[in-house]
N, C-alpha and C positions, 0 to 999 in steps of 0.2 A: 540401396540407400546411402546417402552421402552424409557423414558426420564431419563435425568440426575438425577432429583430428586428420580425417583423409583430406580435407581442404587444406590444412596446414602442411600435410605431407606433399601435396601437389605443389604448394609454393616452394616447399624446400627442395623438391626435386628441379624446380625452375631456378634454383639458386638463391631463393629469398629466405632469410633467417627470421621468419615471422614466429613470434612465440605464442599468440593468442589471437582470437577472431576479432579482437579490438584493434589490431595493428592496422596502421594507415597503408593504402595500396596505391601504387602508381597507376595511371590510366591503363598502361600496358599490361601489368598484372591483373588489373580488374576485369579487363576484356578477356584475358586467359582464363580466369576463373568462371566468367559467365559462359564461355565456350565449354569448359569442361563440365560445368553443371548441366548445360543442355546435352552434352554427350552422355553423361551418366544417367540422367533421368529418362531422356527420350530416344537415346541412341543417335547415330549419325544421320543428320537431316538430309544429307546429299541423296540417300536412297529414296526418300520420299518426294524429294524435289524434281527428280529427273523425269518421272512420268508426268508429273503435273505440268512441267514445261513443254511436253510433247503433245498434250491433249488438244491444244488449239489447232496444231497442224493437222492432226488426224481429222478433225472436223472439215478442213478445207480440200481434202484429197478427193473424195466422191464429188464429181461434178455431173449433176443429173440434168439432162436437157429438159427444157420447159415442157416438150410434147409428152415425156415420160412421167411427169409428175402428176398425179392424180389427186383428187380431193381427200381421199382417205389418207394420203400421206402428209398432207399439209400441216396437221397438228404437230407432227413429229420433226418437220423440217423448217419451221418458222424460225427466222434468225433470232427473235427474242428468246425462244426456249433453247435453241442449241447453244448459244453463246452465254446464256446465264450461268450454267455451272462453271464454264470455263474461266470466267472473268474473276471471281474471287480466288481461285486457286492460283491464277497467274499473279494476282496480288501477294498471295501468301509466299510466293517464291521470291519475289523482290519487294520486300515491304517498303524499302525506300524509294521506289520508283513511283513517280507521279502518274496518274491516269492519262490516257491519251486525250487529246483536246476534243476528238469527236464523240468519245464516250460520255465525258462530263462527269463530275463526282456524284457518287450516290449520297442520298440524304437519310439519315436514321434519327429517330426521335426516341430518347429514353429519359427516365426520371433523373433524379439527382445523383443517384449512385447505381452501379450495375455490377453483377457478379461476373468474375472472370469468364467462367464457363458459358454463361448466358451470352456475353459480349462476343466471345468467339463464334457462337452459333449466328449472331446477327451479322457479323462480318464475314461468315462462311470461310473462317480460317481454322486451322487446328489450334488447340488451347496451347499447345507447346510453342507454336510460332508467336502466338499472342504474348505468352509469358517472356519469351525472348525479347519481343519488342519492348515490353515493360521494363526488363532489365537495362535496355539501352537508355531508359529514362531514369535510371537509378530507383526504380520502384520494385521491390522483392514482393511479389504477390503469389499465393498459391491459387490452385484452380477454383476454389470455393470462397475465395476472399472478395469483398467489394472494393471496388476503386472509385475515386471521386471522378466527378464529371469532367473537370479540367484535364486530368490525366487521360481518361477515356478519349476526350477530344484531340489530344495530341497524338495518341496511338492511332485513332481513326484516320487522321490525315495522312499517316504513313501507308495506310491501305486504301488511299483514294476514296475515302468516305467522309462526308460532311456530318458533323454531329450537332444536334440541336436539343433544346429541352422539350420534352413531351408536354403538349399544350393540354391542360387539364380542363375538364368541364367546370365551369364555376360552381364552387360548393353551394349548397343551399344556405340561405342568408340565416345565420344563427339569430336566435332570439336575443334581443337586447338584454345584457346581463344587468340585473338589479343592482343599483348602487347602494353602497352602505349609507346608513344614516349619519356616518362621520365625513362624508364627502363635502358638505357644505363648508364655506369658509367662515372663519370666526370674525366677529366684529370686534373692534378694539374695546368697546364698552364692556364685552362679556369676559375679556381676558383678566385673569387674577394671577398674582404671583403664587407659584407652585414650589414645593420642596425640591431642592437639588437631589439629583440621583448620583451617589458617589460609589466609586468602585476601588476597593483595595487591591493593588496589583504588586508583584515582586517576586523575588526568588523564593525557592522552598525553604521553610523553616526560619524565614526572617521575621516572623511574628505577626502576620496579617491577621489571622483569626483570632490570636490572643489579644491583639490590639483592639479588634472589633468587639470581642467579648468583654473587654473591660469597659468600653463605652456602653454596651448594652447591660452590663452586670450580669451576664450569663455566661457561665464558663462551658462553652460547647466544645472547645478544642480538647479537653481532656477525654471526651467521648469519641473524638474522631480516630479512626484507626491510624496508628503510626504518627498521630499528631498532625496529619495532613488533611486538609478539607477535600472531600471526594466528589462534591458537586455543588453548583452554584446556590448559595443561600441569600435570601433578601430580608432585611430588617429595616424598621423604622424606629428612630430615636427622637426624643425632644430635648432641646437644649435652648435655654434662654428664651423660651416661649415660642421657638420655631421648630419645624419638624425637618429631619434629614433622612433621606433613604440610602441605605448602604446595600451594595451587591459585593458579596465575598466570592471572587473568582478563584478556583484551586491555583496553587502556586506551583505544582508539579509540572516539569517541562512537557509531560505527555498531554496536558490539558491545554495545549497552545490554541487549539480551535475554540475552545470555551472561552479562554481568556480574550481572545480577539473579538469573539462576540460580545463578551461583557464591555469592552472598551467602546464598542459602538452604540451600547444602550445607555451610556453614562453621560453625565455632564462634567463631572470632575474626577480625575483619576488621582488616588492617593498612591504614590510609589513608595512602598516600604523597603527601606534599605537598612540593614543591620550595621550598627556603628562598628562592630568588631570584624565582620566579613568584607564589608565594602560592597561595591557594584559587582554582581555575578552575571553569568550569561543570561538567566532568566530575566535579571533586572533590566539588561539592555533591551531584551525583547519586549518587555512590558512597556519601555519607554517608547520604543518603535511603534507599538500598537496604538498608545495614546497619541502619538504625533500623527499617525496615519489617519486616525479618527477625528483629528483636530479637537481633541479634548484638553481642557485646561488641567495642568498638573500641579500637584502640591507634593513636596518630598517630605516624608516623615522618616527621620533618622532615629530608628528603634534601638533599643537595647542600650541606651546611654548609661544605664546603671552598672554595667559590667566594667571590670578593671581595664580590659584591653579595648575599651571604646575609644574610636579616634574619629569624631564627627568631621574634623578638618580634613582628613584624607578623603572622606566621602565627597566633600564640597569640591576637592581638587579633581577627583575622578568625574565629577559632574562637569566642571569647567572644561576637562579635557574632551568631553562630549559636546561642547559648545552649548552648555546649559549653566549659565551663571547665576548662583544664588542672588537673592535681593540684597543681603547685607554686604555683598561683594561688588555691588554695583549693576546687578543684572535685573531680570524680572520674574525669576523664578522662586516661589515662595517655599521656604523650608521650616521645618520644625523639629526639634530634638524632643523625642518622647521615650517613655518606657512602658511597656505593657506590664511590667511587674509591679512597679511603684505607682504608676499613674501620673508620673512627671510629664508636664507638657501636653496632656490630653485635652484640657480645655482651651490651651492656646490653638491646637490643632483644629478643634471644632469652631473656634472663631474665625480662623483662616478660611475654613470651608464656606461658613456663612458670608464672610467678606467676598470671597471669590463668587459665590452665587449671586450676591447683590451686583457685582460688576457684569455678570452674565445677563442680568435681567431676565430671568427665566420666568415665562408665564403660560398659562393654559386656560382653557374654557371649561370650567366643571359643569356647565349647564347642558352641554351636548353629550351625545352617545359616545361611549368610550371607544378608543382605538389604542393599540400598544404593541408590545413584542411578548413572545413566549421566552421565558428565561430557561425553563426546564420543563420536561414532561416525562411521564412514567406511566406504567400500567400497574396499578395498585390493587391487591386482592381486596374484594368487598367494595371497592369504589370505581373499579374500571379505568378508563383513561382519565388522567389528571394532568393539569399544566399549571406551573407556576408562571405568572404573567406579571408584567410591569405595565400599568396604565400610563401611557404617555400624555394622552389628552382626553377630556371628558370624564364621565362618571359611569362606571360599571355597575349595573343593578341586577338583583336576582330576576331570573326569567327572561333576561336579554338572550337574543338568538345571535351567536357569535360564530365566525368563519375565521379559520387560520389554515390557509393553504387548501388541502383536501379535506380537512376536518372541520365539523361544524357540530353545533349543539346548543341546547338551551341551558343556562347557567342554573344548575339546580341548588348549588351551595357555593359559598366562598369562605375560605379559611385564612385568617391573617397570620403574620409571623409569630404571634403569641399562641396560636392554636385555638383561637376563639372564632366562632362563626359570626360573619359580618353580612349586612344586606347591601351596602354600597361600597365602592372603592373608587376614591377621587384621583386626580392627576398625581403621578409620581408614587401612587401606592401599589404594593406588591401583595397578591393574594394567590392561593391555590384554587383553582376552578375545577368543579365537578360538573359532569353532564355532557362531555364531548363524545362524539361517536367513535374516535380513533385517536391514536396519539400524534400530535402535531410535531413537527421539526422544531427544535430550539433554534431560537433567533428569528423565526417566522413572524410576520405581523399578523395582528388580529383586528377584526372590525366587527361592529354591531350592525345587524341589519333589522328590518322592520318586523319580521316574523320568520316563523320556521320554514315556511314554503320558499321564501327567497333565499334564505341562508342554505337550505339543501340544494337549490337549483345551482347556486354558485359553486358549492363544494362539489356537486356532481360533474358540472362541466369542467371544473379544473381536473378532477380525477381522470375524465375521459381524454382530455387534452394530454395528460401525462402519460396514459396508457398508449395513446396513438404515437407519441413521441418514442416511447420505448420500442413499439412494434416496428416502427421505421428503421430501428437498429442504428441510431445515430452513435451510440456508444462503441460500436464494432467498426465504423468507417475510418479506418486509419490503415497506412501502409505497414508492411512487415519488416522488421529488421532481420539480418541475416541469421542471427542467432535464433529468432523465433521460427524462421523459415527451416533451419536445421532441426529444431525440435519437432516440427510438425511433421516433416518428411522422414526423419530418422528416428524419432523417439529420444528419450533421454534417460541416462541411468541415475540422474539426481534424484536422492531421496527426499521425500516430502512428509512434513509433519502436518497432519489434518486436525483441525480443532473445530469445535463448535462452541461458540462464545454466548454466553448468558449475562446480562448485567441488570442492575436495579433500575437505571434510569437511562433514557436515550443519550443524554450527554456523555455519560460514562462510556457507553458503548461506541460513540463516535470517536472518543479520545483514545480508548484502547485498541480500537482498529487501526487508528493512524500509528500508534506506537508499535504494533505487531508488525504493520506493513513496513516499518522503517527499519526492521530487522533486515539487514543485508547480508547475504552469503551465496557464494558460488557453489557451495558444496551441499547445502541442504535447502529445500524450499519450505514455505510455510503456505498453507492453504486453509482459509477460513471457509468451511463447508456451509455454515449457517450462523447468523447472529441475529438475536432478538432481545427484547426486554422481558423480564419475567423469571420466575422460578423455573428450575430444571424439571421437565416432565418426562414421562415414559415415552412420548415421541421423540424427544431429544435423544433418549437412550436407543431407540429402535434406528434412528439416522445415524447415530455414532457407530452402532454395530455394523449396519450395511456398509458405511464408508470407511470403516476401520479408523475412526477419528476418537480423539478424547474430547472431554467436555471440560471447558474452564467456565468458572462461576465467578462473578465479582459482586459481592454483597447480595447474594442470593441464596435461597435455600433449595431443598428437594421436595418436590410435592409427592404425596403419598403414592408408594408403589415404584418410583423412580429408582430408588436405592436398590430394592430387590432385583428389579429389572437389570440393573447394571451389574450386580454380582452374578446374576444368571448368564448374562451375555458376555461377560468379561470386559465391560466397558470402564474405563477410568475416568472418576470424576475428580477435578481439583477445585477446590473453593479457595478464594483469595479475598482479602479485605483492604490490601494495600496494592496500589498500582505497580510500584517498582518492583515488589516481590513477585507479582505475576510475571512481569516481564522477564526477570532473571529466571523464573522457573521454566518459561517457554525457552529461553536460550540454552539452559541446561538439557532440556528435553531434545532440543534440535541437535545439540553436540552429541547426545547419547545416541543418535541415530548413525553417527559416523564411526566406521570401523578404525581402531587404533592404528597409528604408523608404527611398523614393526622395524626396529633399528638393531643391527648386529654390532656387537663390540668385540673385537678380536683381543684376546688375552695374550696368546703366544703361539709359537711354532715350535714343533720338534720333528727332527729327521730320523727315520728308521735306519739304524746301522746294522742290526743283526736281528734274525727272527729265531725265536726258540719254539719248537714243536712240543707242546705239552700233552700230546695224545688227545684223550676225551676232554681234557679241560681247555683245548683249543690252543691258539697260537698266541705267545707274548712277543710283543715288538719292542726289542731294545733300542731305545731313542737317546738322543742327545738333545736337549732343549736348546734350541738356537737363539731365541729372543723372547722377551716376555715371561709369561709363566703359564704352565700347564695345570689346570685345575681339575679335580675330580668331579665336581659339580658343573652344571651348566651343560653346554653342547660341544660336539666335536664333528670335524669332517676330515675325511682322507682324501688327499690331493695327489694325483699322479699326472706329471707333465701338464700341470696346470688345469687338469680335468678333475671334477669332483667325481669321486668313486663311491663314497659312503658319507651319509650324514647321520648322526645319532648321539650316543652318549659314550663315555668312557666307563666300562664296567669296573676296571681295577687299575689302580695307580700305585706302584710300589718303588721304593728305593732302598737297596741293600736289603732285600727281603722284608723290609717294613712297609706296611700300608700307610701312605701319606695323602693329604688333602690337596697339595700342590707341590709342584717342582719349578724351580726357578731358572733363569738362564744360566748356561753352562754346566747345568748338572745332568747326570745320566740317570735314566728311570726306565722301568718296564710298564709298558701299557697294554691292556687288553680292552679291544673295543667290544661294545655289547652286540652280541649275535653277528659278528662279522669276523671271518678269518682269511679273506682273500687279500692278504698284505703281501708287499714286496719290499725289498731293501731299496732305499732312496725315496719311498713314499714320504709325504709330508703330512703330519697330523696337526691340525689347527684347531685350537681350543678358543670358543667364543661364547659370549652370552647374548641372549636375546631380550630387548627392552621394548616394551609396548608404550608408546607415547600417545596419549588422547589427543585428538585433533581439535582444532578450534574453528569457529565459524568464519 
């Protein structure tokens, strides 16, 4: 087996001082490595090539006269059969030689992708020859990997084979998929002004939830773990006789995907910036999301009531980002507010309504509803539920809805106040019950005529999704040299295996992204399973079999799971704050690493005279040459730079007195622990061992 260290050793033997597998290679060194990999994996190819080249000659030696050839021998002597096996082997010897003109190129038909082993069989060449040819195209593929059609086509040309796509039989004509009731265009007479959908975005702890709670007069922020919003919330408020829909996207950097999704669902983005902190990394990211989604922005400069507030600095930072406030001659609306005192809140709401009038937001409440899934979860006693935003139309009870592969009849709708409602108009947000499965957050939903059509659409989408997975599109990629080495040689890299359970799908997605972002060359992180819901006995059984630990985020343990975990020795860690979970995982990964052992030499002493004390052993009369010799710690005996003994000092005396240390220039008597084979001129070295924890 070939390891990365062995490849680096090969390069160093060649005179190249490469320190890692990421080092750049010259074409000469690259070809040298390929040849060495070929030799190490499959031996010298010349032994196999020699008989292959002589086989065609052997077929030409026997010249049978026409009279001696009978009918029984004809099947064995036909030119087509006698030359067929020799043709590909000749190609395998010289892959770069084009076929002869009289033979003409062979033609093979394959599907979009092909496994290396199967492709070698089609070309009648050995897999190692094909892998070598792939290396010539800078494609590192193992024998069981798939290669793309274009790569296979280039390789086939080297072997004198023409490659083409396999012609498939035309699939059966699918049934026309029912169209949703929302597909008909709206007439201008039916369009009415709808409430604006507003998203609060910004850096963590800059006061987004507190600001929204002041507007709603509902203090939810105190109940959130760590004061950080954990999943998207949607609320509606009335101001000056008009309605505004607010989406509160979590501000922690781990929820990047959720915040980006929130920006795409909104009409107006309120970028909250703390007047004392200014623009932070997540603030810039939020502004970029809003700009990418082409969403109108309003800047809310929060915490203007604190002493260190500096709104002008925030405006200067905005101007550096080419966002000029309106009062400075630009077109960016800004407002100074305080979520604590309520100053500027009414002005902020007026700016939102003003921006909404400029956008001319309209929808048709008379049609069937369509919109987006904001959040989804699996709730005990309720089953799959989804928080949805109605973009157009009106959603009613018993409507048949479809979101991706999930469908269902709306059995109940709950608004942001927790009350059951029968209808939800444009820009309304409700929790929907009655779905068959949990839809993905950010997916669209539409209303269909009846359950039959909704089920048909969802089933066809699910079948198409399964077919796509079976085709293995996710694995159709080339292999890097590190992956090739790991597959062929294995890896000593330790891995922390975890099973992740969260309360909602949005949190699951965000936490997975955060965990996958933990980079380490020393320890790997493998998520064995991830799902929404409480921790069950099945999770414990899987963790026990996989030697994994279970991470829970805002979830509990179902009956029996705790007892099973204690019996199986499975560790369950529950968290309610995202960054605490990430730090915990990093600490666990660090704990898998062995500490780095460092030696600190305290001093050296030379043996000048040896005193034989009989049964009590031998005492070395020494002179401390440098540093200090300590009774505690470790000691080693060196003779001609060779280490003869490593252990401890049993006794250290100076003028018949037991001492703890002897300094440079002082004489002393040393007795080594359980070692008497000392000689004059030996060096005793005193040192301490320090274990330093490794980092990721």
